[in-house]
N, C-alpha and C positions, 0 to 999 in steps of 0.2 A: 400835469401842469404848474409849477412851482406857486409859490404865497405870492411873487412879484408880479403876476398876471395877473390881471383882472377880470372878474365873471364877461364883462364886454368883450375882452379881445378873443375868450374861450366861445363867446357866442358868434362873432365876428370870422374863427377859425372855420365854425362849424360850417357855419351858413357858405362861406367860400367852399367847402370841402362836399356839400350838399349841392352847390351850382356846378361844379365842378363833373361831380357824377351824372347831373341833370344834362349837362352839356355832351358829354361823352356816351351817353345814352341815346341823346338825340343824333349824334354824327354814327352810331353804329344802328342803323334803324335794317341792316341787316339780321343783328341778334332780335329773335321774335321774343314775346312776353313770354310765349307758355317753356321756352327755354330757359328764360332767366327764371321762372315760378320752380321748375323742375331742380335746376340747379342751384339756387339760391334761396327757393322759399316766398321772394318777392318778386314784382317786374315794377314798369312804369307805372300801371293803374293803380297798384299799391302805393308806392309812392306820391302819386296825385292822390290818393284817399286819405293819405297821413297830412297830407299839408292842408287840404279842406279840413280836415277834423282840427288839426292845430288854429285853424282861421276862425273856425268856428268855436272853440273854445275860448278863443280869446275874443269874442264878441261879433266878429266879422262876419257879416253875410257872405257864405261863400260855397257853390255849387259844386258838383262832382265833374259836369262839363266847364265849369270854369276854369277849376284845379286842372283838368288833363290838358287844356289848352294852354296854359299856363307852364305846364311839364312837357308836353309835347311839342309846343311852338307854334302849333295849329288847330285845328277842329278835330278833333278826335275822329271822328268819321272821315275825314280829311286823309290823316295819316293811315288809318287801317286801309284805301282803299289805294294810297301810294305805297304803302311798306309789308302790309300784313299778308302771309302767305298761308295757305291751308296746312294745319300742323300734321307732321307725320304720324301715322298710326302710334311708332314707337313712343313718341313724345305726347300723344292723347294717352296711350296707357300708361305711360310713367306719372301723369299730371291726377289723372281716375286713382292712381293706386295710393298717391303721397297725399292727395284732397279727399276721398271718398266720394269719390262722383264715378265709381265704375262699381 
């Protein structure tokens, strides 16, 4: 970023990129969280947790459920019921191997 661009501009650009990622993942409900975790090492739940942590670090009281609802665009339980499928054995095995749960 050039010296001519201010810090608020960088923050605005980062926020816009984050909103685009959030909206993209909302629109791609066919992509399962476990697949995101296996491929990228993070998922929608990670993003919502990071959001809540950032809010709490800044003195804003935000629960994990509140952050998930902001990120998913609906209560998490509703999103799971509508969009989450059973992970394949291969995906479960890859997750367990990568994340030490197996």
